[in-house]
Every structure is written in C-alpha cells, then in structure tokens.
C-alpha positions as CSV (number, residue, x, y, z in Angstrom):
1,M,16.9,21.1,38.6
2,S,15.5,18.0,37.0
3,A,11.8,17.1,37.2
4,M,12.4,14.2,39.6
5,N,14.6,16.2,41.9
6,R,12.1,19.0,42.2
7,L,9.5,16.3,43.1
8,K,11.7,15.0,45.8
9,E,12.5,18.4,47.2
10,F,8.7,19.1,47.3
11,I,8.0,16.0,49.2
12,V,10.9,16.4,51.6
13,N,9.9,19.9,52.4
14,Y,6.4,18.7,53.3
15,L,7.7,15.9,55.4
16,I,10.0,18.3,57.3
17,I,7.0,20.5,58.0
18,Q,5.0,17.5,59.2
19,S,7.8,16.2,61.4
20,V,7.4,19.3,63.7
21,R,3.8,18.3,64.4
22,T,4.0,14.6,65.0
23,P,5.7,12.6,67.8
24,D,6.7,9.9,65.3
25,L,9.9,11.7,64.1
26,N,11.8,8.4,63.4
27,L,9.2,7.3,60.9
28,L,9.2,10.7,59.2
29,R,12.9,10.8,59.0
30,E,12.8,7.3,57.3
31,L,10.3,8.6,54.8
32,C,12.4,11.6,54.0
33,K,15.4,9.3,53.4
34,D,14.0,7.7,50.2
35,T,10.8,9.6,49.6
36,A,9.1,6.3,49.1
37,P,6.3,6.8,46.6
38,K,3.7,4.7,48.5
39,H,4.1,6.8,51.5
40,I,4.1,10.0,49.5
41,I,0.7,9.1,48.1
42,R,-0.7,8.4,51.6
43,I,0.7,11.7,52.9
44,I,-0.6,13.8,50.0
45,R,-4.0,12.0,50.3
46,G,-4.2,12.9,53.9
47,C,-2.8,16.4,54.1
48,T,-4.9,19.5,53.8
49,R,-5.0,21.7,50.7
50,H,-4.1,24.6,52.9
51,N,-0.8,22.9,53.8
52,I,0.0,22.1,50.2
53,R,-0.9,25.5,48.8
54,Y,0.6,27.8,51.5
55,E,3.2,25.9,53.5
56,L,5.4,24.3,50.8
57,K,8.3,26.2,49.4
58,D,8.3,24.7,45.9
59,I,5.9,22.7,43.9
60,P,7.3,19.7,41.9
61,E,7.9,19.7,38.2
62,S,7.0,16.1,38.0
63,L,5.1,13.5,40.2
64,R,6.4,10.5,38.4
65,E,7.5,8.3,41.3
66,G,5.0,5.4,41.5
67,W,4.2,2.4,43.7
68,K,6.2,-0.7,43.0
69,D,3.2,-2.8,42.3
70,D,1.4,-0.8,39.6
71,N,3.4,2.5,39.3
72,R,0.5,4.7,40.4
73,T,1.6,8.2,41.3
74,C,0.0,10.8,43.5
75,L,-1.8,12.1,40.4
76,H,-3.3,8.8,39.6
77,V,-4.7,8.6,43.1
78,A,-6.1,12.1,42.9
79,A,-7.7,11.3,39.5
80,E,-9.2,8.1,40.8
81,D,-10.7,10.0,43.7
82,G,-12.1,12.7,41.5
83,D,-10.0,15.2,43.4
84,F,-9.3,17.6,40.6
85,E,-8.6,20.5,43.0
86,M,-5.7,18.5,44.3
87,I,-4.4,17.9,40.8
88,E,-4.8,21.6,40.0
89,I,-2.8,22.5,43.1
90,L,0.0,20.1,42.1
91,F,-0.1,21.5,38.5
92,E,-0.1,25.1,39.7
93,K,3.5,26.0,39.0
94,L,4.2,23.6,36.1
95,S,4.7,24.5,32.5
96,D,2.3,23.2,29.8
97,E,5.0,20.8,28.6
98,E,5.3,19.3,32.1
99,K,1.5,19.0,32.4
100,L,1.4,17.2,29.1
101,Q,3.9,14.7,30.3
102,L,2.0,14.1,33.5
103,L,-1.4,13.6,31.9
104,K,0.1,10.8,29.7
105,L,1.7,8.9,32.6
106,W,0.7,5.2,32.7
107,A,0.2,3.4,35.9
108,T,0.2,0.0,34.3
109,D,0.4,-1.4,30.7
110,D,-3.3,-0.6,30.3
111,A,-3.8,2.6,28.2
112,T,-6.8,3.5,30.3
113,S,-4.6,3.9,33.3
114,T,-3.1,7.3,32.3
115,V,-3.7,10.2,34.6
116,G,-5.8,11.8,31.8
117,W,-8.0,8.8,31.2
118,L,-8.6,8.4,34.9
119,C,-9.6,12.1,35.0
120,M,-12.2,11.5,32.3
121,W,-13.6,8.4,33.8
122,N,-14.0,10.0,37.2
123,G,-15.9,13.2,36.2
124,G,-13.0,15.4,35.2
125,V,-14.1,16.5,31.7
126,T,-14.9,20.1,32.9
127,W,-11.6,20.3,34.7
128,A,-9.7,19.1,31.7
129,M,-11.5,21.4,29.3
130,E,-10.6,24.4,31.6
131,L,-7.0,23.2,31.5
132,A,-7.1,23.1,27.7
133,K,-8.7,26.6,27.6
134,S,-5.8,28.1,29.6
135,A,-3.1,26.1,27.8
136,T,-0.7,27.9,25.5
137,H,1.0,24.7,24.4
138,E,-0.9,23.3,21.4
139,D,0.2,19.7,22.1
140,L,-1.3,19.9,25.5
141,K,-4.6,21.2,24.1
142,R,-4.7,18.4,21.5
143,E,-3.9,15.7,24.1
144,I,-6.8,16.8,26.2
145,Y,-9.1,17.0,23.2
146,E,-8.1,13.4,22.3
147,Q,-8.7,12.1,25.8
148,V,-12.1,13.7,25.9
149,L,-13.0,12.4,22.5
150,T,-11.8,8.9,23.5
151,Y,-13.9,9.0,26.6
152,T,-17.1,10.3,24.9
153,C,-17.1,7.6,22.2
154,Q,-17.2,5.0,25.0
155,E,-19.4,6.6,27.6
156,D,-22.8,8.2,26.9
157,D,-22.0,11.7,28.1
158,A,-23.7,14.4,26.1
159,Q,-22.5,17.1,28.4
160,A,-18.8,16.2,27.9
161,L,-19.4,16.1,24.1
162,Q,-20.9,19.5,24.2
163,L,-18.0,20.9,26.1
164,L,-15.6,19.5,23.5
165,F,-17.6,20.6,20.5
166,S,-17.9,24.1,21.8
167,A,-14.2,24.4,22.2
168,V,-12.9,23.0,18.8
169,T,-13.6,23.9,15.2
170,S,-14.9,21.3,12.7
171,D,-11.5,21.2,11.1
172,T,-9.8,20.4,14.4
173,L,-12.5,17.8,15.1
174,M,-11.9,16.1,11.7
175,S,-8.2,16.1,12.4
176,L,-8.7,14.4,15.7
177,L,-11.1,11.8,14.2
178,S,-8.7,11.0,11.4
179,T,-5.7,10.3,13.6
180,L,-7.1,8.9,16.8
181,T,-7.5,5.1,17.0
182,L,-8.7,3.0,19.9
183,S,-7.5,-0.6,19.8
184,C,-7.7,-0.5,15.9
185,Y,-11.1,1.2,15.9
186,S,-11.9,4.7,14.8
187,C,-13.9,6.8,17.3
188,I,-17.1,6.2,15.4
189,Q,-16.5,2.5,15.1
190,R,-15.8,2.3,18.9
191,A,-19.0,4.2,19.6
192,A,-20.9,1.7,17.3
193,C,-19.3,-1.2,19.2
194,R,-20.2,0.3,22.6
195,G,-23.7,1.3,21.5
196,I,-23.1,5.0,22.1
197,S,-25.6,6.6,19.6
198,T,-25.3,10.0,21.3
199,F,-21.7,10.3,20.1
200,I,-22.6,9.7,16.5
201,S,-25.7,11.9,16.6
202,M,-24.0,14.9,18.1
203,L,-20.9,14.4,15.9
204,S,-23.0,14.7,12.8
205,Q,-24.4,18.0,14.1
206,H,-20.9,19.5,14.4
207,L,-19.4,18.3,11.1
208,P,-20.1,19.3,7.5
209,S,-22.7,16.9,6.0
210,D,-20.3,15.6,3.4
211,S,-17.8,14.6,6.1
212,V,-20.0,12.2,7.9
213,L,-20.5,9.5,5.2
214,P,-16.7,8.9,4.7
215,L,-16.3,8.4,8.5
216,L,-19.2,5.9,8.5
217,L,-17.8,4.0,5.5
218,E,-14.3,3.7,6.9
219,Q,-13.3,0.1,7.4
220,C,-11.5,-1.4,10.4
221,E,-8.8,-3.6,8.8
222,R,-8.1,-5.5,12.0
223,D,-11.8,-6.3,12.5
224,G,-12.5,-8.0,9.2
225,G,-12.9,-4.7,7.2
226,R,-16.1,-3.9,9.0
227,T,-17.7,-0.5,8.9
228,A,-19.4,1.2,11.9
229,L,-22.8,-0.3,10.8
230,H,-21.3,-3.8,10.4
231,I,-19.9,-3.5,13.9
232,A,-23.2,-2.2,15.3
233,C,-25.0,-5.2,13.7
234,K,-22.5,-7.6,15.1
235,G,-23.1,-6.1,18.6
236,K,-26.8,-5.9,18.1
237,N,-26.8,-2.2,18.9
238,L,-30.1,-1.3,17.5
239,K,-30.1,2.3,18.7
240,V,-26.8,3.0,16.8
241,I,-28.3,1.6,13.6
242,E,-31.4,3.6,13.9
243,T,-29.5,6.7,14.6
244,V,-27.1,6.3,11.6
245,I,-29.9,5.5,9.2
246,D,-32.0,8.4,10.3
247,L,-29.0,10.8,10.2
248,V,-27.8,9.9,6.7
249,P,-29.7,11.5,3.8
250,I,-31.7,8.9,1.9
251,E,-29.6,9.3,-1.2
252,N,-26.5,8.1,0.8
253,R,-28.1,5.2,2.6
254,F,-27.5,2.7,-0.2
255,A,-23.8,3.3,0.0
256,L,-23.8,2.5,3.7
257,I,-25.9,-0.6,3.5
258,I,-24.2,-2.2,0.5
259,A,-20.7,-1.5,1.8
260,T,-18.9,-4.9,2.3
261,D,-16.4,-6.3,4.7
262,E,-13.4,-8.4,3.7
263,N,-15.7,-11.4,3.3
264,G,-18.0,-9.6,1.0
265,N,-20.8,-9.3,3.5
266,T,-23.0,-6.2,3.2
267,V,-24.5,-4.5,6.2
268,L,-27.7,-6.4,5.3
269,H,-25.8,-9.7,5.5
270,A,-24.5,-8.6,8.9
271,A,-28.0,-7.7,10.1
272,V,-29.4,-11.0,9.0
273,A,-26.5,-12.8,10.6
274,S,-27.4,-11.2,13.9
275,R,-30.7,-13.2,13.9
276,N,-32.5,-10.0,15.1
277,K,-35.4,-8.9,12.9
278,N,-35.4,-5.5,14.4
279,L,-31.9,-4.8,13.1
280,V,-33.0,-5.8,9.6
281,H,-36.1,-3.6,9.7
282,A,-34.0,-0.7,11.1
283,L,-32.0,-0.5,7.8
284,K,-35.2,0.8,6.1
285,I,-34.5,-1.0,2.9
286,D,-38.0,-0.4,1.7
287,Q,-37.2,3.3,1.4
288,L,-34.5,2.7,-1.3
289,T,-35.2,2.9,-5.0
290,G,-36.4,-0.3,-6.6
291,E,-33.0,-0.8,-8.4
292,Q,-31.0,-0.2,-5.2
293,Q,-33.2,-2.5,-3.3
294,Y,-32.9,-5.3,-5.9
295,T,-29.1,-4.8,-6.2
296,L,-28.8,-5.2,-2.4
297,M,-31.1,-8.2,-2.2
298,V,-29.1,-10.2,-4.8
299,K,-25.7,-9.1,-3.6
300,E,-23.6,-12.2,-2.8
301,N,-20.7,-12.4,-0.3
302,K,-17.5,-14.2,-1.1
303,A,-19.1,-17.5,-0.2
304,G,-21.7,-16.9,-2.9
305,L,-24.5,-16.3,-0.4
306,M,-27.2,-13.6,-0.6
307,A,-28.8,-12.3,2.6
308,I,-31.9,-14.5,2.1
309,H,-29.6,-17.5,1.9
310,L,-28.2,-16.7,5.4
311,A,-31.8,-16.4,6.7
312,K,-32.6,-19.9,5.2
313,Q,-29.4,-21.4,6.7
314,Q,-30.5,-20.0,10.1
315,N,-34.0,-21.3,9.6
316,N,-35.2,-17.8,10.5
317,R,-38.6,-17.8,8.7
318,E,-39.6,-14.3,9.8
319,I,-36.5,-12.6,8.4
320,E,-36.5,-14.9,5.3
321,Q,-40.1,-14.0,4.5
322,Y,-39.4,-10.3,5.0
323,I,-36.4,-10.3,2.6
324,D,-38.3,-12.4,0.1
325,E,-41.1,-9.9,0.0
326,L,-38.6,-7.1,-0.5
327,L,-36.9,-9.1,-3.3
328,Q,-40.1,-9.7,-5.1
329,E,-41.2,-6.1,-4.7
330,S,-37.9,-4.7,-5.9
331,A,-37.8,-7.0,-8.9
332,T,-41.0,-5.3,-10.2
333,R,-39.9,-1.8,-9.3
334,K,-36.4,-1.8,-10.8
C-alpha cells in the first residue's frame, strides 16, 4: 500500500471510531469522504494520545497531505506545538526511510519550514538526537545531525551542541561542516553573522586544532569572498571576534587578520570600516611580531587604501591614532 493510502486509511479509521461518539455524523461522514487535511490536523490536535496509540488499527506510512494555503501537515503542527510525543506516536510504525522523508517535508518555500527545522526551533533537539540514536538508516542519522548543526549555528544553545558533539566523531563533524551550506554561508560563517560565539568556541573543542584554521579562512563567494571574521566585523559582532582571536594560537592569528576578501580588504580593513574601535582592539594586533604588524598596517586593498586611510576617510580620529601608533611601533620592530 502506498504511503498516501496508508495515511488516508489511518485517518478514516480514526474518524469512524469518532463517529460512534458524536451526534454530528453527517459532518464526520463528509470528513471521511475526502480526508481533508485541514480537518485531519484539527482532529489529531484535539484527540487524546490514548485514542491514537490504542484504538487505531494501522498507523500511516506518510502524513504528507497539507493545508491548501501553506501545505502544513499534522507533523508540522505537532512540531510547532513542541508536541514531540505526538510525532513519536505517529512515527511509531514507520521505517527509517519514511521518517527521513517526513522530517524533510516543507510546508512552504521557506527551508526553515520543514518538520525537522520546526522540531529544532521548538525545543526538539533531545527528541531528534534520540531518534538519531535509534536509527539504523545512515541517511536519517545524517539528516538529523545536519538539522541540529544548522540550528545550533543560529541559536545560542550550548546544550544542543553538547548533545550533537557527544553523538558524532570529529571526522563526521568535519564531513558535516564541509558539505552543509546555509544560504551560501558555511556553519561557522553563519554563526559569525548571527553573533553565536558559543558555536565557534565549542566547535574548536571538538575538532583537531589543525582543522579549525581552514574553516575560519574559508571564503563565502556569494558574500564578497568574506571570511568568518570579515562577516563578524561587518555585523559588529564583538564577542565572535574576541572568541576567535582567543581560540586561535598566536602563530596563526596573522593568517586570519590579513586574509582578504574579493576587494582586497583584510579583516583589519573590515574592522576599521565598522567604525567600532572595540572591534579593532579585539584583533590584538599589538601581539603580532613587528614584521607581521607592519605588513598588515601597510597592506592595501584593491582601491589602494591601507586601513589607516579608511580611518582618515571616516574622520575617525581615535581609530586613526591607534593604527598610526601601531604603524610607527611596528616600523621600528620589524
């Protein structure tokens, strides 16, 4: 029997049971006629778990039928309500392949409207990780891990991250990070954009030290070739900058700060362009060697401008003075 037919049989069986207990038999017969998704959702929302678990003959293979306006299914409604017990009951007799299909169902054209996304956003990380733990289908496990990773790089949820990191190896984590993109951003770039320093800090604790720098240096081609630090500077996310600078060994900081976007702007250029002196100070340029410091100070972008030139253009005397002092100091130290 097809997935859709099993769904309809499930709903019709339930409606038949309910028809015995309600005086409005004509309405229920009408509902049974087409198993209208909007009514199905209302019914499942209102029925007791006891009725679902013990009184239905068969559980559906798929719950795909959605509302006409936005295609939300019963599962979307349960996920939005944080009713993971209901989802678990509906999933109870399904195969892992079927569960994978259902978790990826979109209600609208918005990628954040899948059943899995809604589960994450409404407190279902623990439920999802338990589902992954019991899964025998590797694609289902990976889909859940990707959804949790996607959620945690956009929400400051250390507990969810810990659940994920305790379940996956560093190799699996690297594989996820290398393939998962979110509207052109990598997970680290998205975390930098959203100011989620917890994600970057905890990630570095669960990856080999030599794996972190390449992730931080990765450029987003559709966002002007910016790295995570460029993106953090653009968004004035001070905590992210401080976290990254403190996490990266001092011998690797120069590579991070001098990395350029497609316009030749270093992270220092980006920090100065933010007009925020705290971002510039957070780069801890004074801790670099004299030669590194000088090379960074005189580095020109494609417009031929050094960082100090940007400060002058902005008439930002405080940042200009700070950079000028570093430039003079580095010239004597190099």
